[in-house]
N, C-alpha and C positions, 0 to 999 in steps of 0.2 A: 835236414835242418834248414833248408831254404837259404843257403849261403853261397856267395861266390867269393873267390879269393883274388887278391891283388898280387901283382908280381913283387918279388922281393926288392926292397930298396933300403937305403940307409935310413935310420930312424931320425926324425926331426925333433922328437921330444923324448925326455927320459924321466924316470922316477929318481928320487934322491939316491937310491942305491945303484943307479946306473942302468937299470932295466930299460931297454928301448921301448918306445911307444909309437903307435901308428895314428894317434889322435892326441890333441892337446890335453894336458892334465886338467881335470875339473870341467871338461866340456864333452857333451855327447855329440859326436860327428854324425850328421844326417845326410844321406845321399838324396839330393834334391829330386831327381827323376823318379826314384822308387820309394822314398821315405824310409829306406833301410838304415840301420845303425851300424857303425863301425866298431868292432872290438878293438879296444886300445892295445891288447896284448898280442894279437896275431894279424890284425888288419883285415879280417874277413867281415862281410856285411850280412846282417840278419834282420828279419822282421822282429825278432825278439832275442835279446841277449840273455834273458834270465836263465834259460836252460843251457845255453852254450857255455857260460862262464864256468860251469862245473868242470869242463875239460882242462881248465887252467887251475883247478883246485880251489875255486872260489864259490861262495854262495852269492846271491844277488847283493846282500847287505855288505859282505866283505869286499866285493868288487867295487861297490860305491865308495866304501871307506878308503880302499887302496888307491883308487883313481881320483880322489878328491871331489866326488859327486855328492850332491845333497841327498839326504836320507830318503826323501820322497821322489827322487828322480825316476821317471818311468824308464824301464829298459826295453820298451817295445815301441814300434812305430806309432806315430800319432793317431792314424786312423783306427788301428787296432785298439789303442788305449781308449779312444772315444767310444768304440763299439762295446768294449767291456764295461765302461762307465754307464752307458745307456742300459745295458743288460742288467747291471746291478741296481740301477734306479727302478727299473720295471719290477724286479724281484722284490725290492723293498715295498713298493706300492701294493703288490698282490699277495705277499706271503706274511702271515702272522709270525711264522717261525723266524724269518729274517729280521723282522722288527724286534722280536724278543731278544735275539742275539745282540742287537745294537743298542738296546735300551739302557744297559749299564753305562756304556760310553757316552750316550746322549745326556744322561743324568749328570755325569761328571762334567760335561761341557756346560750344562745349564747352571750348575752350582759354582762353577769357576775352579773346581778342583783340578780339571784337566790342565789348566795353565800351570798350576803348581807342579804337576807331574812332568809337564814338558820342560819347565825350567830346571827341575832336578835332573832329568835325563840329559839335558844339554850340558849341565855342569859336570855330570859324571862321564860324558862321552862327547867332548866338544867337536864341532865340525872341523874338517881339515882347513888349513889356511886358504887353499885354492877355492873351496866352496864358500868361505866367508867373503873372500874378495869378489867372487861372482855375485853373491847376494848384494854386496855393497854397490857394485856397478849397476845392478838391476834397480835398486832403490834410487840411486842417483839419477838414472835415466827416467824413472817414473816421476821423480820430483820435477825434472826439467820439462817433461811432457805436460804435467799439471800446471806448472808455472806458465808455459807457453799458451795453454788453453785459457788460463785466467787473464793473461795480458790481451789475448785476441778478443775475449768477451768484453774487456774493459774498453778497448779501442772502439768496439761496436757501440757501446753505451755512449762514449764521448761523441762519436759521429752523429748518433741519433739526437743528442742533446744540442748539437751545434756548438759545443765548446771545443776549443783547440787542444786543450790539455787538461789533466786531472786537477791542477790547482784552480784553474778557471771554473771547472765544474763544481768543485767543492765550495768556492766562494759564492757561487750562485745558489746552489741547493742548500748548503748549511746556513748561509746568510738569510735565506727565506724561511728557516725554521725546521728544515728536515732533521730528523734525529739520526744518531749513529746507526740505529737499527735499520732505518730506511736506507741510508747510504750503503750499509753493508749488503742489504738485499739487492740494491740496484747495481753495485759495482763488483760484488763477489769478493771484496777485500775484508780482512779482519778488522775489528774495532781498534786494536792497538796500532795497526798501520794507518788507519784512517785518522786517528788522533795525531799521529806524527805528520801526516800529509796536510791536515788542516792547519796545524801550527806552522808548517813550512810555507803554506799559502798565505800566511799573514792574517789568519782569522783566529780569534781567541776561542779556545775550546770551552764550551759552556760547562760549568761545574755542576755537581749534584744539586738538585733542587731548583735549577734554573730551567723552568719548564717553558715550552712553547706549545701552541695548539697542535702543531704537527707531531711533536714529541708525545703529547698526551694521547693523541689518536693512535700513534704507533704502539704505545704501551697497552692501550685498551685492546687493540687487535691481537697483540701477543698473548694477553691474559685470556681473551676469549678463545683463541686457538688452542691454548693449553687446556682450558676447561673442556672444550669439545673433544679433544683427544683423550682426556681422562675418562669420559663416559662413552667414548666410541661413537660420537655423533658427527654427522656431516654438517648439520645445521643446528647450532647450539640453541638459537631462539626457538626453533620448532620443538626441540627436545624438551626445553624448559616449559614451553607452553602446554604441550601435551600432558606432562606430568603434573603441572599446576591444575589443569582441568580435572585430572584424576584425583585431586585432593591432597597432593604432596604439600607439606608445609614449606615455608621459606627456609627454615633451618635444615630440613631434610634435603632440599635442593642444594643449599649451600654446601652441606657436608659432601654431597655427591660430586659436585664440581670443584671442590677445594677452595671455596670462598665463603664469605658471610652471607647470611640471609639478606642483609641490606644490599650487598652487591647484586644478588639475584633480583631483588625487587626493583632496583634501579634499571635493570634491563627489561623488566616486564611491568612497567608502570600502568599501562592501559589495561592489560589483561588482569593484573592484580586488583585494580580499581573496580573493574566489572565484577570480579568474583567476591569482593568485599561488600558489595551493595546488599544491605539487609542482613549482614552478618557481623555481630559485635566483635568477634575476635578471630584470629587466624587459627582455627581449630580443626583443620582437615586432618585426615588420617596420616600417620607417619609410616613409610615403608619399613619393613622389618630390617634391622641391621644398619639403619641410617639414622643420623642425629634426631633426637626426639624433642629437643627443646623448642618450644613455640616462639617464633619471632614475629612481632607485629610489624607489618609493612609501614613505612613512613607515610 
């Protein structure tokens, strides 16, 4: 079984019923030098606990439940788990049979039904308190890490701008017309926090409809990026130009990118003007399945 035993010692941890444990409840103890895992119940070390726990009358699932471990907690050493994962990924890529077996689960995931199943399973069989506490600690640690990274990035932005602090930066950038979208992209902060920080810096937050040239440019960039993503184009102007030359109508282009024909013609004024020379109306062919109403360019 590839295990080695530890000398008998008094138990440092216990189950609620008084059963002595050789490792903390809710934690997999890993031997750093070898990567082996400690059995909570007997103190022996194994590359894989999955087959060993049977000697204690447990399955892998019942062992996890009894010892306060998460349902998906691997009971094998990390390197072995990584090797199995790599092997399974390779099998998925090369075997139609494996992909067929997983197709039903993938469809559940795509449709969102898998989330419903998971919530129901969690309500029917809640995690042990130790596992929940462990998850909460991991989430809190993750939030602290992300917050630290965000603050470090913000300090770098402030240093590059020459501003001593965030209020000074906001007074300069927002005062010069930068939009909330611009500031969010530069600082990594959410818009709600930016509004609070701008107000705290003594700068009035512009209300809806109070446009600035920078704000209009920011909104135009956002709209163009969304349109490019919708049609899968790296360069929206090139995409529009190519299809306009192919004879797409402005209405068809607008329907494809999610805007009006006028919005499209505003971005292609020169090209549209050239195409309309000698042509009384915008009567190019309309691609199948896309808007067919003809829109005359302004």
